[in-house]
C-alpha positions in Angstrom: -11.2 -44.2 26.0 -12.2 -47.4 27.9 -11.5 -45.8 31.3 -13.5 -42.7 30.3 -16.5 -45.0 29.6 -15.9 -46.9 32.8 -15.0 -50.1 31.0 -12.3 -52.6 32.0 -9.3 -52.8 29.8 -8.9 -56.5 30.5 -12.3 -57.1 28.7 -11.0 -55.4 25.6 -7.6 -57.0 24.8 -5.5 -54.9 22.5 -4.6 -56.2 19.0 -3.8 -54.1 16.0 -7.0 -53.8 13.9 -9.1 -55.5 16.6 -12.7 -54.2 16.7 -14.4 -53.8 20.1 -18.1 -53.2 20.4 -18.8 -50.8 23.2 -22.0 -49.6 24.8 -24.1 -47.1 23.0 -23.3 -48.7 19.6 -19.7 -47.4 19.7 -17.0 -49.4 17.9 -13.4 -49.0 18.9 -10.7 -50.2 16.5 -7.2 -50.7 17.9 -4.0 -49.5 16.2 -0.4 -49.3 17.3 0.8 -45.7 17.7 2.9 -44.5 14.8 5.9 -43.8 17.0 9.5 -44.0 15.8 10.0 -47.1 18.0 7.0 -48.9 16.5 7.9 -48.0 12.9 11.7 -48.6 13.2 11.1 -52.1 14.8 8.5 -53.0 12.2 5.8 -53.4 14.8 3.8 -51.0 12.7 4.5 -50.9 9.0 3.2 -48.3 6.6 0.8 -50.9 5.1 -0.6 -51.7 8.5 -1.1 -48.1 9.3 -3.0 -47.5 6.0 -5.0 -50.7 6.5 -6.4 -49.7 9.9 -7.7 -46.5 8.3 -9.2 -48.4 5.4 -11.0 -50.5 8.0 -12.3 -47.4 9.7 -13.4 -45.9 6.4 -15.3 -49.1 5.5 -17.1 -49.0 8.9 -18.0 -45.3 8.4 -19.4 -46.1 4.9 -21.6 -48.9 6.4 -22.9 -46.6 9.2 -26.4 -45.2 8.7 -26.6 -41.4 8.3 -27.9 -39.6 11.3 
């Protein structure tokens, strides 16, 4: 997404549940991929996965209707 928008990845350091404010009022929220490796190693737990979507839902609920 960052490359598509012409933004530098180094300016938006990845961290699970990190929020990045982008141009045009966009907000990007990071999440680990729900791969077998990430879930088996505990890098991403079920609770973490649900929490990131709760964060996104809260942001959507705060957003003005278009």
